[in-house]
N, C-alpha and C positions, 0 to 999 in steps of 0.2 A: 128203829129204836125211837121211840116218842120224845126222849129227852135230849136227843143230840142237838138240836137246834138252841135249847136252853144253856146247855153246857157250853156250846160254841160262843153263845152271847156273853155268858159270864166270863169266860176266858178272855174274849176279845176286850170286855169292859175292864177286866184286871189289868190286861196289859196296856190300855189306854191310860189307866190311872197311874201305873208304874211310869209310864212316859210323862204324865204331868209331873210327878214327883222329881223325876230326873231333870226336866226342863226347869225346875224351880231350884235345883241344887247348885252349889258351886262346881265348877269343872263340868258344866253341862255338855260341852262339845265332846269331851273324852268319854264321858258317860253315854252319850248318844252313839258314838261310834262302838263303844264296848257293848251296849245293849243290842245293836244290830248285828254284831258278830255272835253274840251268845244266841240270839234268836236263830240266825242261820245255822249254827251248830246243833241247836234243839231240833230244828226242822230236818236236818240231815239224819239225826239220829232216829227221829220218830218216822221218817220215811223208810229207814233201813230196817227198823224193827217191826213195822207192821203197816205202814201207810202205802207202800208201793205195790203195785200190781205184779203177779207173779209172771212176768214176761221178760223177754229179752230186748223189747224195744226201748231204746233210751228216751224216746219222746214220751212214752207213758210214764216212765220213772221220773223224768223232769217235771211233767204235769203234776204228779203225785207231790213232788217236793214243791213246786209252786203253790199248789192248793193249801199246803200245810203252812208253808213258811210266809208268803207275801201277805196273807191277812194279818199275821202277828206283826210283821214289819210295818204294814200301814197304819194298824191301830197305835203301835209305839211311837212312831214318827209323828202322827196326828195328835197324840197326847203330848209330846214334846213341843209341837209347835202351837198349841192352844194356849199355853201360858205367856206368849208373846202377843201383845196388841190387845185391842178393844174386844167388846161382845160381838160385833159384827164379824171380825176376823175370826174369833172363836166359832161361831156358828158356820161360817164358811168352811173352816178347815174340817170340822166334823162332817159337814154335808159333802164335801168333796171326797173325804175319807170313805164315807158310806156308799158313794157312787162308785168309788174305785173298788170296793169290797165286792159290790154286786155286779158290776160290769166288766172287770178285768177279765180278759179272755185267757184264762189258765191253760186250757188245752192248746190253744193256737200258739201261746208264748212257749210252752213246752216243747211242742213240735218244732217250732222255728229255731229254738235254741240248739235242739239235737240236730237238726239240719245243717246249721251253719258251723258249729262248733265241733260236733262228734262225728259228722258224716262228711265234713269238709266240703260242703257245697251250697 
């Protein structure tokens, strides 16, 4: 799909901008928490509807959930953090968010979560 990267980038930019708006609003702490809960719920729904692999392996299912949900949470929280501080902090927050988006080990984290919590070991 040639447009998948552009659509993903646009969605992440939109979530980042929503995070910026929430960071500037009154009651930003409760809006931050509500936004994270909403993103987690959307990630669970998207994974259940079509993002998860057709397998019985809980590690693969959690990997799909992390792959959908964590980039959105990272963008949202980065947008929320960007409104606090000077320009250097803003650049650092965006840079750290970008590194997390690229370097986070989604498959390893999904497998580790499944091993610890679902398989008891």
